[in-house]
N, C-alpha and C positions, 0 to 999 in steps of 0.2 A: 503494500500499499504506499502510495506516494506521501512525503511528508511535506509537502508542499513547496519544497526548496529545489529548484534547478541543480543538475550537477555543475561542478566547477568547469567543466570545458564548454556547457550551454551557455553557463552566465558570461565566459570572455567571449565566446563567439556574438551574445547578444550585445556585449559592450563593443566588439567589434563593429560590427552591422551599423550601431547608431554613430559610431565614428566616422565610418566609410559613406553613409547614406547622403549628408550635404553633398559632397563632391559629385557624387553621382548624378543627385538631382540637377546639379548645374552645369554638368557636363564638362567639368575640369578633369582632363586626363591625367594631367602632370600631379594635380593635387590628390586626384584617387590613387595614381599608382604609387605616390609618397607614403599614404597612407597606409596601403597594403603593406608595404616594405616595413614601416613603424609597427605594425600590428604583427609582422612576423618576427621581428625581432623581440617584441615585446610577449608575446603569447605561444610564438611556436607557428612552425608552417602549416598544420593541420587546421588550426583554429582559423588562420589567416584565410587560408585558401576556402573554407567550409563558409565564412563570412563573405567573400569575394564570389563565392558560387550562388550564395542566396539573392546578394544584390542585382547580380548579372541576370538573374530571371526574371527581374522587375525592370530591369532596365538593360535590353538585349542589345540596343546600338552600341553600347559600349564595348561590346566584345570585339568588334571588327578594330575599333580604334586602340585597343589595349594589347594587340598581340607582339607589338614590337617595344612595348615599353615595361615587359615584366619578365623575371628570370624564367629560363626555359622550362622547371618545372610548373611553373604556374601558366605558361603558356600552352602546354599540353591540357590544362583543365577547362580551359575556355575555347580552345582550337575547334573541337567539333561544334560547339555551339556558333563560332563565327562561320563556319563553313555552311551550317544551315541556313543562316540567316542570308548568305549570298543566295544560296541557292534557292530559297525563296524568292528572293528578287528576280532573279533569272526566270525563275517559271510564272512569275506574275507578269512579267512582260509577253508571256504567251509563247515562249520559247519551250522547245523539248530539253532536259537537263542534259539527258546522254550526248544530244548534238553541239550542245553548247557550253558546257561546264565540266571540269574533272580536275579531280585531285588525284594525284599521282605520287611516288615516292621522290620524283623532282620537283615538286610543289604545285601550282595551281597553273591549270590552261583554261583559256577562254577563246572563243570565237570572237570576231567583230560585233556581233548583236550583242553577244553576252556582254562583253565589255561595257558596250552602250548600254546595255540595262542597268549596269551598276553605276555606270557614270552619271547617269540621269538621277539618280537619288541623291547626287552631291555628296559621294564618297570624296574625303579629301586627298586620297594618297594613290591615285588611281596608276602612277607610273609605277608602285609595286608590282602590279600585274604583267608588266612587259610587254611585248607586240601579239597581237590577236593571231591565232590560228585560222587558216582558210576552213580547214575540217579538223575534227578529233578522232577521225578515223585513222588507227594507227597511233594515238596518244595512247600511253598506261595499257590497261586492259581493253581487250575485243568486246564491244558489247553491240553496237548497232547491226550486225550482220550475225550475232550469235555470241555468247559467253561460252567457252571450255575452260575448266580448271586444267594447269598443267600436268596434274596427276590423272587426268582421264585415259581410260584404256578401252579397246575393244578386243576381244578374245573369243576363241571359239570353244563351246562344250557341248559334249556329245553332238557333234554335228550343226548345233545352233550356234548364231553370233550373238554374244553376250556384251553387254559393258559393266566397267565397275561401278562402285556406288558416287566415286567422283563425277561420273559421265551423268548417272542419273540426277544427281543434284545439279548438275550445270543446266540439265534440259528442263528441272523444274523451275530454275531461277529464269532461264530464256523466256519459257512459256507465260509464268506469273507477270513478268516484266514486260511482257509484248514485244520482245526482239525478234521472234520468227512469225512468219505469217501464219494463217490458216489455223492458228492453235488455239485452244480455250484456256484463256488466261486466269479463269477464276479456278479452273480445275488445277490447272499448275500452283495457284497461290494455296488451295487447299491441301494439296499434297506437299508443298514445302512447309506450311504450317504444321502439319502431321509430324514431319521428320523432325524439324527443329524441336518441336514440343518433348519429343523424346529425350533430349540431353540438356534442355533450357527452357523449362514450362513458364518461366516468367519473361523470356524474350520477347520484345515488340516486335513482331516478324514485318508487321506493315510497315513500320519507320524503318527497320534495317533494310528492307526492299526499296524503299524510296532513296536511301542514302548510298544504296547499291548502284543507284542511275547514275550518279557522280562522283563518288569516292571509292577509288580500288580497293583500299582499307576493307570498308564495310562489305565490298561484293565479294572478298576472301573469305572474310569472317561468317558472312552469311552460307556460302560454298560448303565451309569447313562443318558449321552447326547441322546443314542439311545432308551431308555425308555421315557423318558421325550418327546422326538421327536414324540415318536409313541403316546402317550396321547394326544400331541397338535394336530397332524393330525386328531386322533379321533374326537376329539372337534370340528374341524375344518367342519367335515363332516355332523354333526348334528344341525347345525347352519340352 
């Protein structure tokens, strides 16, 4: 039964949130960054990052401006949120994400229309995105004409052509994402959800599939979960 008092860490987080909120509301990036550093020195990294995370949920626009102002470990905390905001901007402009926006191990890639969509929001550091691509075909992992995990294999078993779990997972993703013509995307999604639930019941498959449209890391993670889930499902069926 609670005694009505907060834990020591929760109290520190509340203090840090109160300290950082005014600069967040003003949009004062320098003051906010300085405040995060002060909270880190005073209360430790976990408390400072949790306070920052709570504030950024209320002030999402700060995520984009903070990426180059914070230490590497803190940048990773808000990186996905910042990428999501960029993707939403591109999508709101009526552009298909897989055609115009890509996150790879080399950084961000945008087409000219994608770059314009972000510029039209008044984003202040457009030069950080570099020159636009004519097309994202061949940039990062393949999507537009079908994604296939590097571990996909086909083999013959008792005279039948078969594929491994990575290939099945890839096909489910292709179907669910609509990357293959004349395929039932809803059926593909249901299969994907079934497989992922075997190994990660709390995973937000819909959100992960959306991120997979533009983020190579999300695409590889989704395929990993689906392949592992298919293996687990198969193991259950032969017990």
